[in-house]
N, C-alpha and C positions, 0 to 999 in steps of 0.2 A: 483460413476461414472455417468455421464449424458448419455442418449441414444437419438438417432438421432430419428426425428419426421417420422412418415410412409411415404414413397414415394408418391407423387403426381404428377403425369404427366400432370394433367390438370391444368394450371397455372391460367386459369379462373374460376376454380370451387369457389363457394361461402363459406367463412370460417363459420363452424358451430359456432353458439352461437354470431354471430357479425349481428347486423342490418344493412340490405343493402337496402338502400331507392329505393324503385321502381320509375322507369322514371317519372310516371303521378305524384306521390307524390311530387317529387322535382321541377315538372313543376309547380304543383299548388301553392307551396310556394312562387315560385318566381312571379308568376303572382297575388298572393294576397299581397304581400309585397311591391311591387314597383309600381311607377305610373309616368306619363309623367314629365319630368324635364326641357325639353329645352324652351327657350324663344320664342318669338313671333315677327315676323317683316312682313312688307309689302312688296312683290317684284314685278316688272313688269313681264308679261307673259313671257318675253325671259329669264328669270331667275329662274321661277318657277317649271320648269320640274324637276320632282323626289321629289319634297319637299311636306311635309306633312301639310295639310291643318289644321290650327289652329281654324277654325270656320266653321260653315255652311257659304255657300256662295248663294246669292240670284241675279237672274236675275235683271239687270238695263234696259233691252230692250226686248220685245217679239221676237220671231224668228219662222217665218218671222215677221219683223215689221209691214208689210202690205199684204193684201191679193196679190197674183202674179201668173202668168200663170206657169204652169208645162212643157207648150210645145210652140213650133211655131205654129200658127194658127191664128183664128179669135174670137174675143171675143163680148158676148151679154148677154141679161139677159135671163136666162133660167126659167123653163126647155122649151124644144122643143118636139112638139106630133110626134108620128109616120108619117112618109110620106115626101114627097118631101117638102124643106123649101128654100124660096129666100129671102134674106134680103138685104136692100140696104145697101151699104158700105160707111160709112163716111170717109172723107178725114182725113189725120193723122194716127199715129201708136203710140204704146205704146211699148218702148224697156227697158231693164235692166239699170238701171240709168238715164233713159231719160223718165220720165213719160209724159203721155197724160194729158193735165191740163183742157180738157172740160169735157162735160157730153155727154156720148153716149145715144141718145134717145132711148126710147122703141121700139122695133121691129127693131132696126139697129145693124148693126155690125161694128167692126174696126180691123184692123190689130194689133196683139199683139205678141210679141217674148218670148221664154224662159226668166223667171226670172222677166219679167217687171210687175211692180204694176198694177193691174188691174185698169182702168179708172173708174171713177163714173159712175155707169149705167150698169156695166160689172159684172157678177159672174158666168160666163160659158164660156169654150172655146173649141172649135172644131180643130181637128188637120188639118193641112193645106194639109195632105194627102187626108182627106176625103172631101174636097170641089173642086167645080169649081167656079172660079171667072173671072171676068173681072175688069174695073176700077170702075164701079158704083156698082156692086153686087156680092154678094156670094151665092152660091147653094149648099145644101147638103141633107142628109136624116137623119130623127129623126127616132128613138126617142134619145133624150138626155136628161140625168138628169141635174137638176140644180147643179151647182158647179162642173161639170165634168172638169177635167184637170186642175183644179184651187186649190191653195193652200191656206187654210184660215190663216188670221193673227193670230200668236201664236199658231198655230197647233202643233208646236215642244215644244216650251216652253213660257210661259205666263210671262209678266212683274212681278217681285215679286216672283216668283217660286224658291224654293230652287234647284239649278243645281248641287251642290256639297255638300258633307256631310262632317263634322268635322272628322278628322283622314284619309280621303282619300288621297292616294299618286299620285299627279298630272301626268297624261300622257300627250303625245302628242295630242290625240283626246281632252282631256279636254281642253287643249289651244284653239283648234278651237272654241270649244262651249263657252269659256269664252270670246272670242273675239267677236263672233256672238251675244252674249247677253249684250254687252258693258262694259264688264269688261275688265279694263286695266292693273289691278292689282290684287293679291291674298294674303289674310292673311296666311302665313305659319309658321310652326315651324322652328326655326334654326336646323341646322344640328346637330345630336348627335354626340359628339366627343369620338371615341373609339381608346383608345392608345393599342398598341401591343407591349409586352415584352418578350423577349427570355432570358431563363436562362440556364447555364450549361459550365462546364469549357472545355468542347468537342468540342463547337461551335466556328466557325470562319465565318467571312463576305465571301460573294461570290466575287472572284477576288482576295482573299489572297492566299498565298501558303500553303496547308495544310500539317500540320506534323503529325507525326505517333500518332493515335488514335484521330485526329481531324475529325470533319465532317462539312460541310457547313450548315449554318442555313437555312433550307428549310422552316420551319413553319412561319417564320415572312414574307417574301415575300407572300407566300400563303394567311395569313389572313389578310394582308393589301389590297391585290387584292380583296379577297371575300369581305370585307368591303366596299369597294368602289363600287363593283357590288350592293351591298344591299343598297346603298343611304346612307351610313354613311361617316362622316368626319373621314378619317384612320389617326392615328398619329404615327409615327413611335417612339417607347420609347428604341429602341437599343437593347443592349444584357448585361446581368449582369452574373458574374462568380457565382460559387456555394459558395457564402459567405453571411451569414446572414445580418452582417451589412451593407453590400453593397446593398443587396436587399431591406432591409428596408429603406435605403437612397432613392433609385430610386424610390420605392412605394411612399414615402413622397413626393418627389418632382413631382411626376406625378399626384397625386390626384387631385392637384389643376388645373391641364391642361387640364384634360379630363373628361369625363362623366362615362366613363367605362374602365376598365383595363382588357384585356386579356393577360394571361402570359401561356406561353408553357414552360413544365418541371417544376420539383419540386412540383407535386401536388399529390405525394404518401405518404409513410410513412418511406422512407429510410432514411439514414444518411444525405443525401445531398439534401433531398427534403424538401426545406427552405420555399416554398412557403405555404404549408398547416400547416407547423410548425409555422410559424409567424402568419398566420390568426387564428391559435388555441390560441397562447400565447396571442394575443391581444384579445381575447374573441369575435371575429368576424366571425367565421366560421358558416356556416349553414349546408352544406352537403358536403361529399367527398366520401363517400362510395354508390355510385350508381350502381345499379343493371343493368349493362348495358355493352354491348360489340360492338365495341371496346369503350374504353374511361373510364373504371371504376375509374382510379384514377382521380377524377375531384372534386376540391376544389371551392365551392360557398361562397362567404363571403363579408364582407364589410371593407375598408381601410379608414379612416376618411371620411366616408359617400360617398364613391365611391365604387359601386359594383365592385367585382374583381372575373373573372372566371379563375381559376386556370387549365389550360388545360392540358392533359398529353402531353409528349415530343414527342410521335410517331406521325407523321404526319397524318395517317389515323384518329387517335383515336380523335387528335386535331380538325381536320375537322369536324368529326361527332358530338363531342360536341359542337362545335360552331354552327353548323346547328340547332341541336335538342333543345339545351339549351339558347344560347346567343342570337340567331337571334329572337325568340319570345320575350325574355325579352328586347332587344334592341329597338325592334319596339315599345313595349309598353311604354319604356321610351322615344321615339322619339315622342310620339303621335299618332303614328298609330293604337294602340290597339294591343292585343294580338291575333295572327294570327297564328292557326296551318297549317303546310304545307298541299297542296292539294296532296293527293295521289290517284292512280288509280289501280284498280283489272285487272291483267295482267296473262295470262297462264305463268306459270314456264317452262324452258326447263332445269331445273337443279334438283338434289335430294340433300336434306339437313336434317339431324337430329339434334334435338337440344333438349337439357335439360331446365326443368322448372326452373324458378327463376330469370330470367333476360331478358331483351330485346335485341334483336339483330338487327344490320344494316349491311348488305352486298354491297359492291360496285357493281352495276349492270348498264346494259344498255338494251335497247329493240332493237331486230333485228327480222324479219319476224314476225311481231305482238305477239313475245314472250319475255320475260325478261330471260336474261343470266346473270350469276354473275361471278364476278373475280376469276380466279383460285385459288388463294391463299386468306385467312383471315389475313394474317398476318398484324399487324398495321404498320410495316416499309416498305411494299412494296409502294413505292410512285407511281410507275406507274400505279398501280391499281386505284389511283385518278384521273389520265390523261384520263385512258381508259374508267372509267366509265362515265355514264349521269345522274346518281342519285343513290338512295339507295333504296333497298328491306328491308322493316320493318317486322321483325318477332315478334310477340307478346310474353308476358312474359311467357305464358304457354308452356308445352312441345308440340314438334311439330315434325312430319316427312313429310316434303314436298317431292312431287314426280312430274315428268314431267307432265305436264297438269293441276296441281293443281293452283288454283288462289292465286296469292301473292300481297302485297300491294307494289306498286312501286311509290317513291317519285321522280320526276325529279329535279335536281339541281335548276330549274328554279322556282319552287315552293317557294323556300327559298328568292328569291328576292323581294323587297318592289314593 
């Protein structure tokens, strides 16, 4: 007669005798075994925002290209000694875009405006507020250092300087620097194509009428939106029922369309968990027992040379696994390098006890210079994802966090390229 196993109320307890892969070990495996795969193209500046640079980029022009005035005032050859100074004022002026073509004699001054290229014979400018002048002379008090109120040619960037390094994600500020240094286009990586596939008999599309036992597919719109925020090309691979043949066919057709596949559901070891079963059957699985909460059932494998992240079906776990595992991996494959998310130590306003052996992530947000966590740790509580502004990371060891203790808070923005 068979006997039932002992009752275990903690569904997250790590099974005895089973190797549960630590988070850092799984991340190291991904980092070591994958590399950039995207192609290279040259794009004009107005299309390069958010793309990954494929090579170092050098300035085609110095910035500023010529010495110029930082203020409205009067220019001359410096320095000027202490005491009252009176200089003859020559006819003409230098303005931004309208240079003075002549030479300013030594001991004379000329009217210059902000941004104007300094005329020949001028290296110093005095503010117009500090002078008295008439049609023929300008008077002021020294001392004044040589080069005062003037910008040197190339003091920001020199011709030939590396202005951007390979792997940088282009920002709007980068576009300004690129334009200023004469760059009209940039060598960038093609966008990484990431497909999102939902699995499960219970899923229906938003907008359809839900029958008994059916739920709307929340993971796919969440993941597709997240990928777009991260700067990847999101590809909707639709839904597949809990049928191994159908799933295999969809994976086969998808592997040639995208660079990475994210699936949700079917990543554990149950009768209908076909993602992990197929990856195991094909000999392509790397890890699926990750010492992580939420998101322990996670399949990491290859399908016809395409990396597959078999995410849990619960939305909270699906999001956490995407942020912690898929995001740095996809950044590496996109050419941006492996980047750990930036976290910050913030005082806790909550209490939390944790057993050793797994890493935990709590939905959290900062209020009044303290971090608070969502009331429930349940992976199905989707409202907590919307409520939160990031994650609190609790290390693998045992912990007893009390109010006022410093905890690591990772804002969602840290996961965006």
